[in-house]
N, C-alpha and C positions, 0 to 999 in steps of 0.2 A: 488179359481178358480179351478174347476175340469174339466179335459180333458182326453180323451183317447189318448194315443200316440202310434205311430207305428214304422221296421228294423230288426249272431250267431258265436262261438268260445268262449273261456273262458278267463276271465280277473279276477284273484283272488284279492279280496280286503278285508280289515277288519280294524277295528279301535281298538286301545288299550286303556284301562283305567287302570291306575296303573300297567302297564306292562302285564296285562292279556288280551287275545283276548276277546272282548265284543260282537262284531257283525260280525261273519263271513258271508260274502256275496260275490257272484261272479257276474260280469256283463260282458256279451258277448260284443265283439267289435261291432257287428251289433247293439246291444241295445244302446251302447254309441253313435253311429252315429245318431240313430233315436232320442234319448233324446236330443242330442246337437241341431239337427235341430228344434225340438219341442220348446226348450228354446229360440232359435233365433226367431222363428215365434211368440211365445208368448211374446216376448220382455221382457224376464226375465233377469235381470242383473246377469251374471254368477259369478261375484265376491262375491255376497251375496246370490243369489237365487239358486234354484236347482229343484230337483224332489222329491216330497213327496211320500213315500210308507206308506199307512195307512191301518190298519186292520179294517174291518167292519164286523159285524155279517151278515152272509148270510141268505137268506130265508129258506134254508134247514137245518139251525142250525150250519153250518160250518163257516169258516172265509173266507171272500173275501178280496183281497188286492186291494185297489184303488190306482191308479197312478195319481198324480196331479202335475201341475206346482206350484211352491211356491216361494215367495219372500225371505224366510228364514225359519230356523227351528222353531218349536214350542217347548215349555217347555216339557222336557221328551224325545224328539227325539234325536237320535244319528246321527251324520253326518258322512257319508262314502264318501270318495273321490274315484272316478273311472275315471281314466284318468283326463280330465278336467271337469268332471261332479260331482256335489255334490248331494248325496242322503240323504234325511232326513227321517230316518227310525223310525217308530212308534214301541215301544216295543212289541206290539201285533203281529207284522209281524214275528219277530224272535222267538216268543213263538210258533206261529202256524206253521212256516216253518223254522226249524233250518237249517243252511247251505243253505240258499236260493240262487237261481240263477235268475238274471234279464236277460231275453232273449226276442227274437222276435218270435212270433208264426207265422210261414211262411204262412200258408193258408190265414189268415186274416191280416197279417202284423201288429199285435198289440203287445205291450209290455206285457209280462206275467212274473209272479214271481212263480217259481216252486222249489221243492226240488232238490238238486244236485243229479246227477246220482250215 
């Protein structure tokens, strides 16, 4: 199920694998609120489901990140906890945008994934 979701400040998160930081990612407080509401509206069980960040090849040759509601992680995805929201991060996302920030684009109130400042 693919959906655009919409809601800034910083909330650092990362997951560790064998003691090393594997997926540094930040999620703003506003993004957490928007994602939480989206999961509720999408009737996704928060104990197992979350939000998928998936890399996709863009038409211009770059990488676009798609934000989707998900019932659980897919093989190869890393789970990142941000407050009470679970993100299932495709490895292509962190390759394309190291130290990514999940935030809200204020003009259109959509979730965006961008490099950290």
